[in-house]
C-alpha positions as CSV (number, residue, x, y, z in Angstrom):
1,M,-12.4,-21.5,-16.1
2,K,-11.7,-18.1,-14.7
3,T,-8.3,-17.2,-13.3
4,G,-9.5,-16.2,-9.7
5,R,-9.0,-19.6,-8.1
6,L,-5.6,-20.1,-9.7
7,E,-4.4,-16.7,-8.6
8,A,-5.7,-17.2,-5.0
9,F,-4.1,-20.6,-4.7
10,S,-0.8,-19.3,-6.1
11,D,-0.8,-16.4,-3.7
12,G,-1.5,-18.7,-0.8
13,V,1.3,-21.1,-1.7
14,L,3.8,-18.2,-2.1
15,A,2.7,-16.8,1.3
16,I,3.3,-20.2,2.9
17,V,6.7,-20.5,1.1
18,I,7.8,-17.1,2.5
19,T,6.5,-18.0,5.9
20,I,8.4,-21.3,6.0
21,M,11.5,-19.5,4.8
22,V,11.4,-16.9,7.6
23,L,10.7,-19.6,10.2
24,E,13.9,-21.4,9.1
25,M,15.9,-18.3,10.3
26,K,17.0,-18.9,13.9
27,A,18.0,-16.2,16.3
28,P,21.5,-16.6,17.8
29,E,21.6,-18.1,21.3
30,E,24.1,-15.5,22.4
31,T,23.2,-11.9,22.7
32,D,26.4,-10.3,21.5
33,L,27.1,-8.5,18.2
34,K,29.5,-11.2,17.1
35,S,26.8,-13.9,17.3
36,L,24.4,-11.7,15.4
37,L,27.0,-11.0,12.7
38,E,27.5,-14.8,12.3
39,T,23.9,-15.0,11.1
40,F,24.5,-12.4,8.4
41,P,25.0,-15.0,5.5
42,I,21.7,-16.6,6.6
43,F,20.0,-13.3,6.4
44,L,21.5,-12.5,3.0
45,S,20.3,-15.8,1.6
46,Y,16.8,-15.1,3.0
47,L,16.9,-11.6,1.5
48,L,17.9,-12.9,-2.0
49,S,15.2,-15.6,-1.9
50,F,12.6,-13.2,-0.6
51,I,13.4,-10.9,-3.5
52,Y,13.1,-13.8,-6.0
53,L,9.8,-14.9,-4.6
54,G,8.6,-11.3,-4.7
55,I,9.6,-11.1,-8.4
56,Y,7.7,-14.3,-9.2
57,W,4.7,-13.2,-7.2
58,N,4.7,-9.8,-9.0
59,N,5.2,-11.1,-12.5
60,H,2.7,-14.0,-11.9
61,H,0.1,-11.3,-10.8
62,H,0.7,-9.3,-14.0
63,L,0.6,-12.4,-16.1
64,L,-2.8,-13.4,-14.7
65,Q,-4.2,-9.8,-15.0
66,V,-4.0,-10.2,-18.8
67,T,-5.4,-13.7,-18.8
68,Q,-9.1,-14.2,-19.3
69,K,-9.3,-18.0,-18.9
70,V,-7.4,-21.1,-17.9
71,N,-7.5,-24.8,-18.7
72,G,-6.1,-28.0,-17.2
73,R,-2.7,-27.6,-18.9
74,I,-2.4,-24.1,-17.5
75,L,-3.3,-25.4,-14.0
76,W,-0.6,-28.1,-14.3
77,G,1.9,-25.6,-15.6
78,N,1.2,-23.3,-12.7
79,L,1.6,-26.3,-10.2
80,H,4.9,-27.0,-11.9
81,L,6.1,-23.5,-11.2
82,L,4.8,-23.6,-7.6
83,F,6.7,-26.9,-7.1
84,W,10.0,-25.3,-7.9
85,L,9.3,-22.2,-5.9
86,S,8.3,-24.3,-2.9
87,L,11.9,-25.8,-2.9
88,I,13.4,-22.3,-2.4
89,P,13.2,-22.4,1.4
90,F,15.2,-25.7,1.5
91,A,17.9,-24.3,-0.8
92,T,17.9,-21.0,1.1
93,S,18.5,-22.7,4.4
94,W,21.2,-24.9,3.0
95,I,23.0,-22.1,1.2
96,G,22.7,-19.8,4.2
97,E,24.5,-22.3,6.4
98,N,27.0,-23.2,3.7
99,Y,27.4,-20.2,1.6
100,T,30.9,-21.1,0.4
101,A,30.1,-24.7,-0.5
102,A,29.7,-25.6,-4.1
103,L,26.8,-28.1,-3.9
104,P,24.3,-25.9,-2.0
105,I,25.0,-23.0,-4.3
106,A,24.7,-25.2,-7.4
107,L,21.4,-26.6,-6.1
108,Y,20.1,-23.1,-5.4
109,G,20.9,-22.2,-9.0
110,F,19.3,-25.4,-10.3
111,I,16.1,-24.6,-8.5
112,L,16.1,-21.0,-9.9
113,L,16.8,-22.4,-13.4
114,M,13.9,-24.8,-13.1
115,A,11.5,-22.1,-11.8
116,A,12.5,-19.9,-14.7
117,I,11.8,-22.8,-17.2
118,A,8.5,-23.5,-15.4
119,Y,7.4,-19.9,-15.7
120,W,8.3,-19.9,-19.4
121,I,6.3,-23.1,-19.9
122,L,3.3,-21.4,-18.1
123,E,3.6,-18.5,-20.4
124,I,3.6,-20.8,-23.5
125,Q,0.5,-22.6,-22.2
126,L,-1.3,-19.3,-21.7
127,I,-0.4,-18.1,-25.1
128,K,-1.5,-21.4,-26.8
129,F,-4.9,-21.2,-25.0
130,H,-5.8,-17.7,-26.0
131,D,-6.5,-16.1,-29.4
132,E,-4.2,-14.0,-31.6
133,N,-5.1,-10.8,-29.7
134,F,-3.9,-12.1,-26.3
135,P,-1.5,-9.3,-25.0
136,L,1.1,-11.8,-23.7
137,R,1.6,-13.2,-27.2
138,K,3.0,-9.8,-28.4
139,L,4.9,-9.0,-25.3
140,T,6.9,-12.3,-25.1
141,Q,7.9,-12.6,-28.7
142,R,11.5,-11.5,-28.0
143,G,11.9,-12.9,-24.5
144,A,15.4,-11.5,-24.1
145,K,15.3,-11.3,-20.3
146,E,13.9,-14.9,-20.1
147,H,16.6,-16.3,-22.3
148,L,19.4,-14.3,-20.7
149,S,18.3,-15.4,-17.2
150,I,18.4,-19.1,-18.3
151,I,21.8,-18.6,-19.8
152,I,23.1,-16.9,-16.6
153,Y,21.7,-19.8,-14.5
154,L,23.4,-22.3,-16.8
155,I,26.7,-20.5,-16.3
156,A,26.2,-20.0,-12.5
157,I,25.5,-23.7,-11.7
158,P,28.9,-25.1,-12.8
159,T,30.7,-22.0,-11.7
160,A,29.7,-22.7,-8.1
161,F,32.3,-25.5,-8.2
162,L,35.0,-23.1,-9.4
163,N,34.2,-19.8,-7.6
164,Y,31.2,-19.5,-5.3
165,S,31.2,-15.7,-5.2
166,I,30.8,-15.4,-9.0
167,S,28.0,-17.9,-8.9
168,I,26.1,-16.0,-6.2
169,A,26.8,-12.8,-8.1
170,C,25.1,-14.3,-11.1
171,F,21.9,-14.9,-9.0
172,V,22.0,-11.3,-7.9
173,V,22.4,-10.1,-11.5
174,V,19.3,-12.0,-12.6
175,A,17.3,-10.7,-9.6
176,V,18.3,-7.1,-10.5
177,M,17.2,-7.7,-14.1
178,W,13.8,-8.8,-13.0
179,I,13.2,-6.5,-9.9
180,V,11.2,-4.1,-12.1
181,P,8.3,-5.8,-13.8
182,D,8.0,-5.6,-17.6
183,R,6.3,-2.2,-18.1
184,R,4.8,-3.3,-21.3
185,L,2.8,-6.0,-19.4
186,E,1.8,-3.4,-16.8
187,S,0.4,-1.1,-19.4
188,V,-2.0,-3.7,-20.7
189,A,-2.9,-5.3,-17.3
């Protein structure tokens, strides 16, 4: 199978996820600056999640640009990734309303961890299905950013119960690490 339908479906799901996320943001009922400032944590949670979804969309696009074909395992691997990404609006809303509470922050981190693992599984399935010359095979041999991201998430989740700001800072660090796509992948795409 060609990659076109997979990419179009994934783009559609991510567009819906972002739409749901922005619709969860409610304008304050009052029209004063104080009321607007009270929504700032909600906006920041939206911004961080929007950046994460943008990172996944961008990297997913590059991933599929080097992919010639897909099979059923790859389709399921992609659905697995989309499942975890589709939970981001829920966690974003919960963390935005409760940004100092441990459980919403830990759940947000767990969803990010599972999305990272799902993306890694998708890469593995793509590599297995293609020949030795598949560009992704050479580009993901080290996987330092992938492994470091997972380690940071594994630190951030329990840290949410000790110090919420350190946990959130961990999420920001991972986003900053991934904000620029892998230039090696861009060069072969």
